[in-house]
PQR file with spaces between the fields and no chain letter, atoms N, CA, C, O and H, PARSE charges and radii, in Angstrom:
ATOM       1  N    MET     1      -1.838  -18.197   -5.210 -0.4000 1.5000
ATOM       2  CA   MET     1      -2.331  -17.480   -6.441 -0.0000 2.0000
ATOM       3  C    MET     1      -2.382  -15.498   -5.952  0.5500 1.7000
ATOM       4  O    MET     1      -1.903  -14.941   -6.940 -0.5500 1.4000
ATOM       5  N    SER     2      -2.683  -14.624   -5.103 -0.4000 1.5000
ATOM       6  CA   SER     2      -1.569  -13.536   -4.529 -0.0000 2.0000
ATOM       7  C    SER     2      -0.450  -13.417   -4.175  0.5500 1.7000
ATOM       8  O    SER     2      -0.044  -14.488   -3.724 -0.5500 1.4000
ATOM       9  H    SER     2      -3.073  -15.076   -4.301  0.4000 1.0000
ATOM      10  N    GLY     3      -0.091  -13.038   -4.161 -0.4000 1.5000
ATOM      11  CA   GLY     3       1.229  -12.659   -3.166 -0.0000 2.0000
ATOM      12  C    GLY     3       1.305  -12.534   -1.892  0.5500 1.7000
ATOM      13  O    GLY     3       1.030  -13.345   -1.008 -0.5500 1.4000
ATOM      14  H    GLY     3      -0.421  -12.168   -4.528  0.4000 1.0000
ATOM      15  N    THR     4       1.832  -11.097   -1.813 -0.4000 1.5000
ATOM      16  CA   THR     4       2.035  -10.860   -0.131 -0.0000 2.0000
ATOM      17  C    THR     4       1.754   -9.123    0.147  0.5500 1.7000
ATOM      18  O    THR     4       2.232   -8.224   -0.545 -0.5500 1.4000
ATOM      19  H    THR     4       2.056  -10.438   -2.531  0.4000 1.0000
ATOM      20  N    CYS     5       0.856   -8.947    1.343 -0.4000 1.5000
ATOM      21  CA   CYS     5       0.728   -7.571    1.498 -0.0000 2.0000
ATOM      22  C    CYS     5       2.129   -6.871    1.051  0.5500 1.7000
ATOM      23  O    CYS     5       3.284   -7.279    0.934 -0.5500 1.4000
ATOM      24  H    CYS     5       0.468   -9.677    1.905  0.4000 1.0000
ATOM      25  N    ALA     6       1.370   -5.423    0.828 -0.4000 1.5000
ATOM      26  CA   ALA     6       2.890   -4.317    0.263 -0.0000 2.0000
ATOM      27  C    ALA     6       3.517   -4.130    1.727  0.5500 1.7000
ATOM      28  O    ALA     6       4.667   -4.486    1.985 -0.5500 1.4000
ATOM      29  H    ALA     6       0.432   -5.091    0.924  0.4000 1.0000
ATOM      30  N    ALA     7       2.698   -3.568    2.612 -0.4000 1.5000
ATOM      31  CA   ALA     7       2.763   -3.126    3.348 -0.0000 2.0000
ATOM      32  C    ALA     7       3.541   -3.808    4.600  0.5500 1.7000
ATOM      33  O    ALA     7       4.389   -3.137    5.188 -0.5500 1.4000
ATOM      34  H    ALA     7       1.764   -3.279    2.402  0.4000 1.0000
ATOM      35  N    CYS     8       3.203   -5.404    5.093 -0.4000 1.5000
ATOM      36  CA   CYS     8       3.699   -6.042    5.740 -0.0000 2.0000
ATOM      37  C    CYS     8       3.961   -7.674    5.831  0.5500 1.7000
ATOM      38  O    CYS     8       4.159   -8.410    6.798 -0.5500 1.4000
ATOM      39  H    CYS     8       2.514   -5.949    4.615  0.4000 1.0000
ATOM      40  N    ASP     9       3.869   -7.939    4.300 -0.4000 1.5000
ATOM      41  CA   ASP     9       4.688   -9.183    4.211 -0.0000 2.0000
ATOM      42  C    ASP     9       3.273  -10.331    4.270  0.5500 1.7000
ATOM      43  O    ASP     9       3.530  -11.501    3.985 -0.5500 1.4000
ATOM      44  H    ASP     9       3.708   -7.340    3.515  0.4000 1.0000
ATOM      45  N    CYS    10       1.795   -9.965    4.643 -0.4000 1.5000
ATOM      46  CA   CYS    10       1.276  -11.245    5.417 -0.0000 2.0000
ATOM      47  C    CYS    10       0.750  -11.700    3.638  0.5500 1.7000
ATOM      48  O    CYS    10       0.780  -11.154    2.535 -0.5500 1.4000
ATOM      49  H    CYS    10       1.586   -9.014    4.875  0.4000 1.0000
ATOM      50  N    GLU    11       0.353  -12.837    4.138 -0.4000 1.5000
ATOM      51  CA   GLU    11      -0.115  -13.174    2.582 -0.0000 2.0000
ATOM      52  C    GLU    11      -2.104  -12.696    2.678  0.5500 1.7000
ATOM      53  O    GLU    11      -3.085  -12.772    3.417 -0.5500 1.4000
ATOM      54  H    GLU    11       0.329  -13.281    5.034  0.4000 1.0000
ATOM      55  N    LEU    12      -1.644  -12.204    1.323 -0.4000 1.5000
ATOM      56  CA   LEU    12      -3.012  -11.774    0.729 -0.0000 2.0000
ATOM      57  C    LEU    12      -4.382  -12.890    0.591  0.5500 1.7000
ATOM      58  O    LEU    12      -4.270  -13.978    0.027 -0.5500 1.4000
ATOM      59  H    LEU    12      -0.846  -12.142    0.723  0.4000 1.0000
ATOM      60  N    ASP    13      -5.306  -12.535    1.037 -0.4000 1.5000
ATOM      61  CA   ASP    13      -6.402  -13.507    0.706 -0.0000 2.0000
ATOM      62  C    ASP    13      -6.677  -13.035   -1.231  0.5500 1.7000
ATOM      63  O    ASP    13      -6.076  -12.444   -2.128 -0.5500 1.4000
ATOM      64  H    ASP    13      -5.397  -11.651    1.495  0.4000 1.0000
ATOM      65  N    GLU    14      -8.076  -13.826   -0.993 -0.4000 1.5000
ATOM      66  CA   GLU    14      -8.724  -13.591   -2.609 -0.0000 2.0000
ATOM      67  C    GLU    14      -9.090  -12.191   -2.696  0.5500 1.7000
ATOM      68  O    GLU    14      -9.422  -12.025   -3.870 -0.5500 1.4000
ATOM      69  H    GLU    14      -8.565  -14.307   -0.265  0.4000 1.0000
ATOM      70  N    ASN    15      -9.224  -10.893   -1.948 -0.4000 1.5000
ATOM      71  CA   ASN    15     -10.029  -10.146   -2.087 -0.0000 2.0000
ATOM      72  C    ASN    15      -8.893   -9.089   -1.687  0.5500 1.7000
ATOM      73  O    ASN    15      -9.386   -8.129   -1.095 -0.5500 1.4000
ATOM      74  H    ASN    15      -8.954  -11.028   -0.994  0.4000 1.0000
ATOM      75  N    PRO    16      -7.767   -9.023   -1.821 -0.5600 1.5000
ATOM      76  CA   PRO    16      -6.935   -7.530   -1.607  0.2800 2.0000
ATOM      77  C    PRO    16      -7.013   -6.892   -1.620  0.5500 1.7000
ATOM      78  O    PRO    16      -7.748   -6.711   -2.591 -0.5500 1.4000
ATOM      79  N    ILE    17      -6.706   -5.590   -1.016 -0.4000 1.5000
ATOM      80  CA   ILE    17      -7.222   -4.334   -1.607 -0.0000 2.0000
ATOM      81  C    ILE    17      -5.640   -3.633   -2.117  0.5500 1.7000
ATOM      82  O    ILE    17      -4.461   -3.877   -1.859 -0.5500 1.4000
ATOM      83  H    ILE    17      -6.108   -5.736   -0.228  0.4000 1.0000
ATOM      84  N    LYS    18      -6.516   -2.459   -3.135 -0.4000 1.5000
ATOM      85  CA   LYS    18      -5.188   -1.952   -4.271 -0.0000 2.0000
ATOM      86  C    LYS    18      -4.893   -1.220   -3.861  0.5500 1.7000
ATOM      87  O    LYS    18      -5.992   -0.761   -3.552 -0.5500 1.4000
ATOM      88  H    LYS    18      -7.474   -2.261   -3.345  0.4000 1.0000
ATOM      89  N    VAL    19      -4.095   -0.419   -3.434 -0.4000 1.5000
ATOM      90  CA   VAL    19      -3.496    1.070   -3.102 -0.0000 2.0000
ATOM      91  C    VAL    19      -2.633    1.401   -4.422  0.5500 1.7000
ATOM      92  O    VAL    19      -2.297    0.575   -5.270 -0.5500 1.4000
ATOM      93  H    VAL    19      -3.202   -0.792   -3.686  0.4000 1.0000
ATOM      94  N    THR    20      -2.368    2.656   -4.422 -0.4000 1.5000
ATOM      95  CA   THR    20      -1.737    3.379   -5.556 -0.0000 2.0000
ATOM      96  C    THR    20      -0.906    3.989   -4.773  0.5500 1.7000
ATOM      97  O    THR    20      -1.411    4.873   -4.081 -0.5500 1.4000
ATOM      98  H    THR    20      -2.641    3.328   -3.734  0.4000 1.0000
ATOM      99  N    VAL    21       0.097    3.821   -4.670 -0.4000 1.5000
ATOM     100  CA   VAL    21       1.433    4.485   -4.107 -0.0000 2.0000
ATOM     101  C    VAL    21       2.640    4.915   -5.378  0.5500 1.7000
ATOM     102  O    VAL    21       3.084    4.071   -6.156 -0.5500 1.4000
ATOM     103  H    VAL    21       0.507    3.103   -5.233  0.4000 1.0000
ATOM     104  N    GLY    22       3.060    6.421   -5.398 -0.4000 1.5000
ATOM     105  CA   GLY    22       3.868    6.373   -6.248 -0.0000 2.0000
ATOM     106  C    GLY    22       3.737    6.235   -7.420  0.5500 1.7000
ATOM     107  O    GLY    22       4.736    6.109   -8.128 -0.5500 1.4000
ATOM     108  H    GLY    22       2.700    7.107   -4.766  0.4000 1.0000
ATOM     109  N    GLY    23       2.048    6.215   -8.126 -0.4000 1.5000
ATOM     110  CA   GLY    23       2.326    6.087   -9.308 -0.0000 2.0000
ATOM     111  C    GLY    23       1.914    4.565   -9.837  0.5500 1.7000
ATOM     112  O    GLY    23       1.287    4.315  -10.866 -0.5500 1.4000
ATOM     113  H    GLY    23       1.236    6.318   -7.552  0.4000 1.0000
ATOM     114  N    ASN    24       2.398    3.670   -8.923 -0.4000 1.5000
ATOM     115  CA   ASN    24       2.020    2.022   -8.837 -0.0000 2.0000
ATOM     116  C    ASN    24       1.036    1.518   -7.793  0.5500 1.7000
ATOM     117  O    ASN    24       0.990    1.871   -6.614 -0.5500 1.4000
ATOM     118  H    ASN    24       2.908    3.874   -8.087  0.4000 1.0000
ATOM     119  N    THR    25      -0.073    0.263   -8.670 -0.4000 1.5000
ATOM     120  CA   THR    25      -1.025    0.234   -7.801 -0.0000 2.0000
ATOM     121  C    THR    25      -0.580   -1.363   -7.032  0.5500 1.7000
ATOM     122  O    THR    25      -0.662   -2.496   -7.507 -0.5500 1.4000
ATOM     123  H    THR    25      -0.035   -0.025   -9.627  0.4000 1.0000
ATOM     124  N    VAL    26      -0.155   -0.957   -5.848 -0.4000 1.5000
ATOM     125  CA   VAL    26       0.243   -2.569   -4.953 -0.0000 2.0000
ATOM     126  C    VAL    26      -1.008   -2.913   -3.796  0.5500 1.7000
ATOM     127  O    VAL    26      -1.369   -2.011   -3.040 -0.5500 1.4000
ATOM     128  H    VAL    26      -0.089   -0.037   -5.462  0.4000 1.0000
ATOM     129  N    GLU    27      -1.549   -4.094   -3.732 -0.4000 1.5000
ATOM     130  CA   GLU    27      -2.114   -5.070   -2.896 -0.0000 2.0000
ATOM     131  C    GLU    27      -1.880   -4.782   -1.577  0.5500 1.7000
ATOM     132  O    GLU    27      -0.753   -4.436   -1.221 -0.5500 1.4000
ATOM     133  H    GLU    27      -1.256   -4.827   -4.347  0.4000 1.0000
ATOM     134  N    VAL    28      -2.954   -4.893   -0.662 -0.4000 1.5000
ATOM     135  CA   VAL    28      -2.551   -4.710    0.559 -0.0000 2.0000
ATOM     136  C    VAL    28      -3.744   -5.941    1.301  0.5500 1.7000
ATOM     137  O    VAL    28      -4.795   -6.363    0.819 -0.5500 1.4000
ATOM     138  H    VAL    28      -3.869   -5.174   -0.951  0.4000 1.0000
ATOM     139  N    CYS    29      -3.110   -6.254    2.567 -0.4000 1.5000
ATOM     140  CA   CYS    29      -4.230   -7.694    3.268 -0.0000 2.0000
ATOM     141  C    CYS    29      -5.363   -6.836    3.492  0.5500 1.7000
ATOM     142  O    CYS    29      -6.355   -7.007    2.784 -0.5500 1.4000
ATOM     143  H    CYS    29      -2.256   -5.911    2.959  0.4000 1.0000
ATOM     144  N    CYS    30      -5.364   -5.208    5.089 -0.4000 1.5000
ATOM     145  CA   CYS    30      -6.322   -4.859    5.443 -0.0000 2.0000
ATOM     146  C    CYS    30      -6.297   -3.697    4.847  0.5500 1.7000
ATOM     147  O    CYS    30      -5.511   -3.480    3.924 -0.5500 1.4000
ATOM     148  H    CYS    30      -4.558   -5.069    5.665  0.4000 1.0000
ATOM     149  N    ASP    31      -7.250   -2.690    5.342 -0.4000 1.5000
ATOM     150  CA   ASP    31      -7.229   -1.340    5.712 -0.0000 2.0000
ATOM     151  C    ASP    31      -6.033   -0.492    6.417  0.5500 1.7000
ATOM     152  O    ASP    31      -5.305    0.402    5.984 -0.5500 1.4000
ATOM     153  H    ASP    31      -7.889   -2.865    6.092  0.4000 1.0000
ATOM     154  N    ASP    32      -6.122   -1.084    7.579 -0.4000 1.5000
ATOM     155  CA   ASP    32      -4.829   -0.117    8.515 -0.0000 2.0000
ATOM     156  C    ASP    32      -3.310   -0.352    6.912  0.5500 1.7000
ATOM     157  O    ASP    32      -2.813    0.662    6.421 -0.5500 1.4000
ATOM     158  H    ASP    32      -6.714   -1.810    7.930  0.4000 1.0000
ATOM     159  N    CYS    33      -2.930   -1.625    6.474 -0.4000 1.5000
ATOM     160  CA   CYS    33      -1.781   -1.411    5.341 -0.0000 2.0000
ATOM     161  C    CYS    33      -2.043   -0.513    4.988  0.5500 1.7000
ATOM     162  O    CYS    33      -1.138    0.321    5.004 -0.5500 1.4000
ATOM     163  H    CYS    33      -3.334   -2.449    6.873  0.4000 1.0000
ATOM     164  N    ALA    34      -3.307   -0.094    4.481 -0.4000 1.5000
ATOM     165  CA   ALA    34      -3.916    0.473    3.238 -0.0000 2.0000
ATOM     166  C    ALA    34      -3.783    2.195    3.318  0.5500 1.7000
ATOM     167  O    ALA    34      -3.593    2.940    2.357 -0.5500 1.4000
ATOM     168  H    ALA    34      -4.043   -0.772    4.467  0.4000 1.0000
ATOM     169  N    GLN    35      -3.915    2.519    4.503 -0.4000 1.5000
ATOM     170  CA   GLN    35      -3.795    3.489    5.455 -0.0000 2.0000
ATOM     171  C    GLN    35      -2.471    4.021    5.258  0.5500 1.7000
ATOM     172  O    GLN    35      -1.891    4.845    4.550 -0.5500 1.4000
ATOM     173  H    GLN    35      -4.070    1.914    5.284  0.4000 1.0000
ATOM     174  N    ALA    36      -2.245    3.229    6.156 -0.4000 1.5000
ATOM     175  CA   ALA    36      -0.682    3.226    6.503 -0.0000 2.0000
ATOM     176  C    ALA    36       0.282    3.630    4.971  0.5500 1.7000
ATOM     177  O    ALA    36       0.820    4.737    4.933 -0.5500 1.4000
ATOM     178  H    ALA    36      -2.716    2.560    6.732  0.4000 1.0000
ATOM     179  N    LEU    37       0.437    2.695    3.803 -0.4000 1.5000
ATOM     180  CA   LEU    37       0.883    3.411    3.060 -0.0000 2.0000
ATOM     181  C    LEU    37       0.181    4.347    2.120  0.5500 1.7000
ATOM     182  O    LEU    37       0.622    4.612    1.001 -0.5500 1.4000
ATOM     183  H    LEU    37       0.000    1.796    3.834  0.4000 1.0000
ATOM     184  N    ARG    38      -1.102    4.911    2.698 -0.4000 1.5000
ATOM     185  CA   ARG    38      -1.418    6.237    1.681 -0.0000 2.0000
ATOM     186  C    ARG    38      -0.595    7.503    2.496  0.5500 1.7000
ATOM     187  O    ARG    38      -0.397    8.613    2.001 -0.5500 1.4000
ATOM     188  H    ARG    38      -1.460    4.696    3.607  0.4000 1.0000
ATOM     189  N    GLU    39      -0.098    7.002    4.079 -0.4000 1.5000
ATOM     190  CA   GLU    39       0.091    7.834    4.459 -0.0000 2.0000
ATOM     191  C    GLU    39       1.544    8.513    4.514  0.5500 1.7000
ATOM     192  O    GLU    39       1.846    9.706    4.475 -0.5500 1.4000
ATOM     193  H    GLU    39      -0.260    6.101    4.481  0.4000 1.0000
ATOM     194  N    ALA    40       2.633    6.956    4.654 -0.4000 1.5000
ATOM     195  CA   ALA    40       3.573    7.138    3.604 -0.0000 2.0000
ATOM     196  C    ALA    40       3.627    7.946    2.421  0.5500 1.7000
ATOM     197  O    ALA    40       4.414    8.869    2.212 -0.5500 1.4000
ATOM     198  H    ALA    40       2.388    5.987    4.685  0.4000 1.0000
ATOM     199  N    ASP    41       2.719    7.518    1.661 -0.4000 1.5000
ATOM     200  CA   ASP    41       3.135    7.853    0.315 -0.0000 2.0000
ATOM     201  C    ASP    41       2.765    9.982    0.583  0.5500 1.7000
ATOM     202  O    ASP    41       3.451   10.997    0.462 -0.5500 1.4000
ATOM     203  H    ASP    41       2.080    6.768    1.830  0.4000 1.0000
ATOM     204  N    ALA    42       2.026    9.827    0.785 -0.4000 1.5000
ATOM     205  CA   ALA    42       1.626   11.501    0.898 -0.0000 2.0000
ATOM     206  C    ALA    42       2.930   12.338    1.544  0.5500 1.7000
ATOM     207  O    ALA    42       3.470   13.336    1.068 -0.5500 1.4000
ATOM     208  H    ALA    42       1.468    9.003    0.884  0.4000 1.0000
ATOM     209  N    SER    43       3.325   11.490    2.999 -0.4000 1.5000
ATOM     210  CA   SER    43       4.898   11.970    3.629 -0.0000 2.0000
ATOM     211  C    SER    43       5.937   11.792    2.576  0.5500 1.7000
ATOM     212  O    SER    43       6.930   12.426    2.932 -0.5500 1.4000
ATOM     213  H    SER    43       2.885   10.679    3.385  0.4000 1.0000
ATOM     214  N    GLN    44       6.159   11.136    1.302 -0.4000 1.5000
ATOM     215  CA   GLN    44       6.777   11.212    0.568 -0.0000 2.0000
ATOM     216  C    GLN    44       6.537   12.625   -0.268  0.5500 1.7000
ATOM     217  O    GLN    44       7.083   13.726   -0.201 -0.5500 1.4000
ATOM     218  H    GLN    44       5.352   10.621    1.012  0.4000 1.0000
ATOM     219  N    ALA    45       5.716   12.210   -0.896 -0.4000 1.5000
ATOM     220  CA   ALA    45       4.889   13.258   -2.172 -0.0000 2.0000
ATOM     221  C    ALA    45       5.452   14.888   -1.270  0.5500 1.7000
ATOM     222  O    ALA    45       6.336   15.670   -1.619 -0.5500 1.4000
ATOM     223  H    ALA    45       5.273   11.316   -0.950  0.4000 1.0000
ATOM     224  N    GLN    46       4.782   14.928   -0.376 -0.4000 1.5000
ATOM     225  CA   GLN    46       4.985   16.365    0.464 -0.0000 2.0000
ATOM     226  C    GLN    46       6.498   17.053    0.552  0.5500 1.7000
ATOM     227  O    GLN    46       6.849   18.213    0.331 -0.5500 1.4000
ATOM     228  H    GLN    46       4.064   14.292   -0.093  0.4000 1.0000
ATOM     229  N    ALA    47       7.373   15.699    1.025 -0.4000 1.5000
ATOM     230  CA   ALA    47       8.694   16.330    0.993 -0.0000 2.0000
ATOM     231  C    ALA    47       9.649   15.874    0.134  0.5500 1.7000
ATOM     232  O    ALA    47      10.747   15.646    0.641 -0.5500 1.4000
ATOM     233  H    ALA    47       7.089   14.758    1.204  0.4000 1.0000
ATOM     234  N    SER    48       9.495   15.651   -1.231 -0.4000 1.5000
ATOM     235  CA   SER    48       9.983   15.957   -2.383 -0.0000 2.0000
ATOM     236  C    SER    48       9.281   17.205   -3.259  0.5500 1.7000
ATOM     237  O    SER    48       9.588   17.733   -4.328 -0.5500 1.4000
ATOM     238  H    SER    48       8.603   15.836   -1.642  0.4000 1.0000
ATOM     239  N    GLY    49       8.435   17.377   -2.512 -0.4000 1.5000
ATOM     240  CA   GLY    49       8.204   18.750   -2.974 -0.0000 2.0000
ATOM     241  C    GLY    49       8.676   19.939   -2.468  0.5500 1.7000
ATOM     242  O    GLY    49       8.119   20.872   -3.047 -0.5500 1.4000
ATOM     243  H    GLY    49       8.186   16.948   -1.644  0.4000 1.0000
ATOM     244  N    HIS    50       9.330   20.247   -1.779 -0.4000 1.5000
ATOM     245  CA   HIS    50       9.714   21.139   -1.415 -0.0000 2.0000
ATOM     246  C    HIS    50      11.263   21.285   -1.489  0.5500 1.7000
ATOM     247  O    HIS    50      11.807   22.311   -1.081 -0.5500 1.4000
ATOM     248  H    HIS    50       9.783   19.489   -1.309  0.4000 1.0000
């Protein structure tokens, strides 16, 4: 039913975590992947802001 984690490509369970990255909502498998995507998104936004 669910797909795969946007960060690590693991199979998602029935309760994926939704994270907004670059204006798009993606689903991840755990808090660690969610945090990694948030940090990557913040770095990208900061880099393009300069």
